C-alpha positions in Angstrom: -0.2 -16.2 22.9 -0.1 -12.7 21.7 -1.7 -9.7 23.3 -3.9 -9.2 20.2 -5.4 -12.7 20.3 -5.5 -13.5 24.0 -8.8 -11.8 24.5 -10.6 -14.3 22.2 -9.5 -17.5 23.9 -12.6 -17.7 26.1 -15.5 -16.3 24.2 -19.2 -16.2 23.9 -20.7 -16.6 20.4 -23.3 -14.2 19.1 -24.9 -15.6 15.9 -26.2 -12.9 13.7 -29.2 -15.0 12.6 -30.3 -14.9 16.3 -30.6 -11.1 15.9 -32.7 -11.4 12.7 -30.2 -11.5 9.9 -31.6 -13.3 6.9 -28.6 -13.9 4.6 -30.7 -14.0 1.4 -28.5 -11.4 -0.4 -31.3 -8.8 -0.8 -32.7 -8.1 2.7 -30.8 -5.3 4.5 -29.1 -7.1 7.4 -27.2 -4.1 8.7 -29.3 -3.5 11.8 -29.2 -7.2 12.9 -25.4 -7.4 12.5 -24.8 -4.1 14.2 -27.0 -5.2 17.1 -24.9 -8.4 17.4 -21.7 -6.3 17.4 -23.0 -3.9 20.1 -24.2 -6.7 22.4 -21.0 -8.6 22.0 -18.9 -5.5 22.8 -21.0 -4.8 25.9 -20.6 -8.4 27.0 -16.8 -8.2 26.4 -14.7 -10.7 24.5 -17.0 -12.5 22.1 -17.4 -13.7 18.5 -20.0 -12.3 16.2 -20.6 -15.4 14.0 -21.6 -15.0 10.3 -22.6 -18.3 9.0 -23.0 -19.3 5.3 -25.2 -16.9 3.3 -25.0 -13.6 1.6 -25.7 -10.6 3.9 -26.5 -7.3 2.3 -25.1 -4.4 4.4 -24.6 -0.7 4.6 -21.8 0.7 6.8 -21.1 -1.2 10.1 -19.2 0.1 13.1 -16.9 -2.4 14.8 -16.4 -2.2 18.5 -13.8 -3.2 21.1 -13.5 -6.8 22.2 -15.4 -8.1 19.2 -14.2 -10.8 16.7 -16.2 -10.8 13.5 -15.9 -14.3 12.2 -17.1 -15.3 8.7 -17.6 -19.0 8.1 -16.9 -20.6 4.8 -19.6 -19.6 2.4 -20.4 -16.4 4.2 -20.4 -13.1 2.3 -20.9 -9.6 3.5 -22.2 -7.7 0.5 -21.6 -4.0 0.6 -24.2 -1.6 -0.8 -23.6 -0.3 -4.3 -25.7 2.8 -3.5 -23.7 6.0 -2.9 -26.4 7.4 -0.7 -25.8 4.7 1.9 -22.4 6.0 2.7 -21.8 9.1 4.8 -18.6 10.8 5.9 -17.4 9.6 9.2 -17.5 12.4 11.8 -14.8 12.5 14.4 -13.5 14.7 17.1 -10.2 12.8 17.2 -8.8 13.3 13.7 -9.1 15.9 10.9 -11.5 14.0 8.6 -11.2 16.8 6.0 -7.6 15.7 5.5 -8.5 12.1 4.5 -7.8 11.3 0.9 -11.0 11.3 -1.2 -13.4 11.3 1.7 -14.0 9.6 5.1 -16.6 7.0 3.9 -16.2 3.3 4.4 -18.2 0.0 4.7 -16.5 -1.2 7.9 -15.4 1.5 10.4 -13.7 1.5 13.8 -12.2 4.5 15.7 -10.3 4.4 19.0 -11.3 0.8 19.6 -9.2 -2.1 20.8 -9.0 -5.9 20.6 -11.0 -6.2 17.4 -10.7 -8.9 14.7 -12.1 -10.0 11.3 -11.4 -13.7 10.8 -12.6 -16.8 8.9 -12.9 -18.2 5.5 -15.7 -15.9 4.1 -15.7 -12.9 1.9 -16.4 -9.2 2.2 -17.4 -7.8 -1.2 -17.6 -4.0 -1.6 -19.3 -4.2 -5.1 -16.9 -1.5 -6.1 -17.5 -1.7 -9.8 -20.9 0.0 -9.3 -19.0 3.3 -8.5 -17.4 3.4 -12.0 -18.5 4.1 -15.5 -18.1 0.7 -17.1 -19.4 1.8 -20.4 -16.0 3.2 -21.4 -14.3 0.1 -22.8 -11.5 2.0 -24.5 -10.4 3.9 -21.3 -7.3 2.8 -19.6 -9.1 3.2 -16.3 -12.8 3.3 -15.9 -14.0 6.9 -15.0 -15.3 7.4 -11.5 -19.0 8.2 -11.6 -18.7 10.6 -8.6 -15.5 10.8 -6.7 -17.1 12.6 -3.7 -19.8 10.0 -3.4 -17.6 6.9 -3.9 -16.5 5.4 -0.6 -12.8 6.2 -0.2 -12.1 2.8 1.3 -13.8 -0.4 2.2 -12.4 -1.0 5.7 -11.2 2.0 7.8 -9.5 1.6 11.2 -8.6 4.9 12.9 -6.5 5.1 16.1 -7.2 1.5 17.0 -5.1 -1.0 19.0 -4.7 -4.7 18.8 -6.3 -5.4 15.5 -6.2 -8.8 13.7 -7.3 -9.6 10.2 -6.9 -13.2 9.2 -8.1 -15.6 6.5 -10.9 -13.5 5.0 -11.2 -12.5 1.3 -11.8 -8.8 0.6 -12.9 -8.2 -3.0 -14.1 -5.4 -5.2 -13.4 -2.4 -3.0 -14.6 0.9 -4.4 -11.2 2.5 -3.6 -8.6 1.6 -1.0 -9.4 -1.8 0.5 -7.9 -1.1 3.9 -6.9 2.2 5.5 -5.3 1.7 8.9 -4.5 5.1 10.3 -2.7 5.9 13.6 -3.2 2.3 14.8 -0.9 0.1 16.9 -0.3 -3.6 16.9 -2.1 -4.6 13.7 -1.7 -8.0 12.2 -2.8 -9.2 8.7 -2.3 -12.9 8.1 -3.4 -15.1 5.2 -5.7 -12.4 3.8 -6.7 -12.3 0.1 -7.4 -9.0 -1.5 -8.6 -8.6 -5.1 -9.7 -5.4 -6.8 -10.7 -4.7 -10.4 -7.6 -3.8 -12.5 -9.8 -1.3 -14.4 -10.8 0.6 -11.2 -8.4 3.4 -10.2 -7.4 4.0 -6.5 -8.3 0.4 -5.6 -5.3 -0.1 -3.3 -4.7 -3.1 -1.1 -3.5 -2.2 2.4 -2.7 1.4 3.2 -0.6 1.5 6.4 -0.6 5.1 7.5 1.2 6.5 10.6 0.9 3.1 12.4 3.2 1.3 14.7 4.0 -2.4 15.0 2.2 -3.8 12.0 2.8 -7.2 10.4 1.5 -8.4 7.0 2.2 -12.1 6.4 1.2 -14.8 3.9 -1.2 -12.5 2.1 -2.2 -12.5 -1.6 -2.9 -9.1 -2.9 -3.9 -8.4 -6.5 -5.0 -4.8 -7.1 -5.9 -2.2 -9.7 -3.8 0.3 -7.8 -1.0 0.1 -5.2 -0.9 -3.2 -3.3 0.9 -2.3 0.0 1.5 1.3 0.9 3.4 2.9 3.8 2.6 6.5 4.5 2.4 9.1 7.3 -0.4 11.5 6.2 0.2 14.1 9.0 -2.6 16.4 8.0 -5.2 13.9 9.3 -3.9 14.2 12.9 -5.0 16.9 15.2 -2.2 19.3 16.0 0.4 17.8 18.3 -0.9 14.2 17.8 1.4 13.2 14.9 3.2 9.9 15.0 5.6 8.1 12.6 4.8 5.0 10.6 7.3 2.6 12.1 8.2 -1.0 13.0 6.4 -2.5 10.0 7.1 -6.1 8.8 5.8 -7.5 5.5 6.7 -11.1 4.7 5.8 -14.1 2.6 3.3 -12.3 0.4 2.3 -12.4 -3.3 1.7 -9.0 -4.8 0.3 -8.1 -8.2 -0.6 -4.5 -9.1 -1.6 -2.6 -12.1 0.3 0.3 -10.6 2.9 -0.1 -7.8 3.3 -3.3 -5.8 4.9 -1.5 -2.8 4.9 2.2 -2.2 6.8 4.3 0.4 5.8 7.9 1.2 4.3 10.7 -0.9 4.2 14.4 -1.1 3.7 16.0 2.4 4.1 12.9 4.4 5.8 12.6 7.8 8.2 10.0 9.1 8.4 6.4 7.8 11.1 4.3 9.4 12.3 0.9 10.6 10.7 -1.3 7.9 11.5 -5.0 7.1 10.1 -6.6 3.9 11.2 -10.1 3.0 10.3 -13.2 1.0 8.0 -11.4 -1.4 6.9 -12.2 -5.0 6.0 -9.2 -7.1 4.7 -9.8 -10.7 2.5 -8.3 -13.3 3.1 -4.8 -12.0 3.9 -1.5 -13.7 6.4 -0.6 -10.9 7.7 -3.0 -8.3 9.0 -1.1 -5.2 8.9 2.7 -5.2 9.6 5.6 -2.9 8.0 8.5 -4.7 8.0 12.1 -3.5 6.7 14.4 -6.3 5.8 18.0 -6.5 2.1 18.9 -6.4 2.3 19.7 -10.2 3.1 16.0 -10.7 0.1 14.7 -8.9 -3.5 14.1 -10.1 -4.6 17.1 -7.9 -2.4 19.6 -9.8 -5.4 21.3 -11.4 -7.5 21.4 -8.3 -7.6 24.3 -5.7 -5.1 24.0 -2.9 -6.9 22.7 0.2 -6.1 24.5 3.5 -4.7 21.3 5.1 -2.3 21.0 2.1 -0.7 24.3 2.9 1.1 22.8 5.9 2.6 19.8 4.2 5.5 18.2 5.9 8.9 17.3 4.4 9.0 13.5 4.4 11.5 11.3 6.2 12.1 7.7 4.9 14.8 5.8 6.7 15.9 2.3 7.8 14.4 0.1 5.2 15.6 -3.5 4.8 14.2 -5.4 1.8 15.4 -8.9 1.2 14.6 -12.1 -0.7 12.2 -10.5 -3.2 11.5 -11.4 -6.8 10.2 -8.6 -9.0 8.8 -8.7 -12.5 7.6 -5.2 -13.4 7.9 -2.6 -16.1 10.2 -0.7 -13.8 11.5 -2.8 -10.8 12.7 0.0 -8.5 11.9 3.7 -8.5 13.2 5.7 -5.6 12.4 9.2 -6.8 12.5 12.7 -5.3 11.4 15.3 -7.8 13.8 18.1 -8.6 11.6 20.6 -6.8 10.3 18.1 -4.3 10.7 18.3 -0.5 12.2 15.7 1.8 14.1 16.0 5.0 15.9 12.7 4.9 16.0 9.6 2.7 18.6 7.2 4.2 19.7 3.7 5.2 18.1 1.7 2.5 19.3 -1.9 1.9 18.1 -4.2 -0.8 19.5 -7.7 -0.5 18.9 -11.0 -2.5 16.7 -9.3 -5.1 15.9 -10.6 -8.5 14.6 -7.6 -10.6 13.3 -8.2 -14.1 12.1 -5.1 -15.9 11.6 -3.3 -19.1 13.6 -0.2 -18.1 16.1 1.1 -15.7 15.7 1.1 -12.0 16.2 4.5 -10.5 17.6 6.1 -7.3 17.3 9.9 -7.7 17.4 12.6 -5.1 17.7 16.3 -5.7 20.1 19.2 -5.0 18.6 19.7 -1.5 18.2 16.1 -0.3 20.3 13.2 -1.5 19.4 9.5 -1.0 22.0 8.4 1.5 23.6 5.1 2.5 21.9 2.9 -0.1 23.2 -0.7 -0.4 22.3 -3.1 -3.2 23.7 -6.5 -2.2 23.4 -9.7 -4.2 21.0 -8.2 -6.7 20.3 -9.6 -10.2 19.1 -7.0 -12.8 17.5 -8.9 -15.7 16.7 -6.8 -18.8 13.5 -7.6 -20.8 11.1 -6.1 -23.3 8.4 -5.4 -20.8 6.8 -2.0 -21.5 9.2 0.7 -20.1 8.2 3.4 -17.6 9.6 6.9 -17.3 9.7 9.2 -14.3 7.9 12.5 -14.4 11.0 14.4 -15.4 12.1 11.7 -18.0 15.8 12.4 -17.6 16.9 8.9 -16.9 18.8 7.0 -19.6 20.3 3.7 -18.7 19.7 0.1 -19.6 19.6 -1.2 -16.0 20.3 1.3 -13.3 20.3 5.1 -13.0 21.8 6.8 -9.9 21.7 10.5 -9.4 22.2 12.7 -6.3 23.0 9.9 -4.0 25.6 9.7 -1.3 27.3 6.5 0.1 25.9 4.2 -2.6 27.2 0.6 -2.4 26.9 -2.2 -5.0 28.0 -5.6 -3.8 27.7 -8.8 -5.9 25.4 -7.2 -8.4 24.9 -8.8 -11.8 23.3 -7.6 -15.0 21.9 -9.9 -17.7 19.2 -10.3 -20.3 18.4 -8.3 -23.4 16.1 -5.6 -24.7 15.7 -4.5 -28.3 14.4 -1.1 -27.5 17.7 0.6 -26.6 20.6 1.6 -28.9 24.1 0.3 -28.4 25.2 3.7 -27.0 22.9 3.4 -24.0 24.9 2.9 -20.8 24.2 -0.1 -18.6 24.6 1.9 -15.4 24.5 5.7 -15.4 26.1 7.6 -12.5 25.3 11.3 -12.4 25.9 13.3 -9.2 27.0 10.6 -6.8 29.3 10.8 -3.8 31.2 8.0 -2.1 30.5 5.0 -4.3 31.6 1.5 -3.3 31.4 -1.4 -5.7 32.6 -5.0 -5.8 31.7 -8.3 -7.5 30.0 -6.6 -10.4 29.2 -8.9 -13.4 27.9 -7.7 -16.8 26.5 -10.3 -19.1 24.7 -7.8 -21.4 25.7 -6.0 -24.6 25.6 -2.6 -22.8 28.7 -0.9 -21.4 29.1 1.2 -18.3 29.3 4.9 -18.9 32.6 6.7 -18.1 31.5 7.7 -14.6 30.4 4.1 -13.8 33.5 2.5 -15.2 35.6 4.7 -13.0 34.2 3.2 -9.9 33.2 -0.2 -11.1 
């Protein structure tokens, strides 16, 4: 028995229909469900039961010691009306620092022992916040970025959170934002967002501790699983790292990046284990991207006050194993030439099968190298998937580009497959400024050769 589930073993059930919920899909059932949540919380340790039916809701606030349980055939249908969403007001975080805004359909702050479980569905009706009349656009234009809810589920500074079994579909933007939380468990969750809808992430894990994501299926229009530490959302002195994160036995499909680590101005991300994952149908597989502001979508917008105190990210102690990747670019560990990072170190990828249309990249800059990187038992398989290029577009290799790295190890790494887009002079692996390289058990079954620097160490 875990601490996060023990409080639900002996429970009282509060049926939302007893509080007046209709479940006809058009009547606003928000007040009835909120009353059930409030009464359940005051009672302590209970289940708010949502039986089969479609319940139209505007934002709900989840409280401590409440398990929201959706039976099979139950749907919570989020309002498609922008006016129903208002920015969350908090005295415990800096809401102005939240990406996009602080609006959500389900909200909890500084609560504990909360859960969303069952076999039902939570539908954010996210398509309503986009201009769907632009069929030729790569992404649908957002009708009003300030009015669109920035996420569907938002947990802030919560403890002992369990999300299990439920389907979350059609989020207007991020599906989950868990910020500053501890002991959070996602299990057997399904997330699906529209591939035409930009910003529709899966699970954004932000400055949290002790999080597990297991046996989940996540198909998203934007990033699927994201680890960040957006320090500007904390009050001064309250910052905490994103650490002790485990992601395992999941299926990830993303129109953007299946897994993302860090971003411009983030804090510390460390001690992460990801294993037994399937990544397919994605532009990029696994990335650690730290750009400059000029390389972000906000480059033409005025600098916000909270952005002026951006941190210099730390990403360390990542262990990624038993992962299959099929993506335009399987791996992209990228620090922009003018980007800022304090430390990028201790990164191990083991038992990886990486199929992609262009080279995987590990690139630091003159100030901060990627350090102590190990690729062990990795198969790079070339294909004619559409290639991707980094912002600076300097990389040129068929399979692997390594620049400004230190203590870089290749053990039992093979290269195979074919691509018709590259000329015969393209190197298979390109070493640029790399210190302390170790290599052994390298197998090349492609038509491409190593460049001189690579051949010297391999």
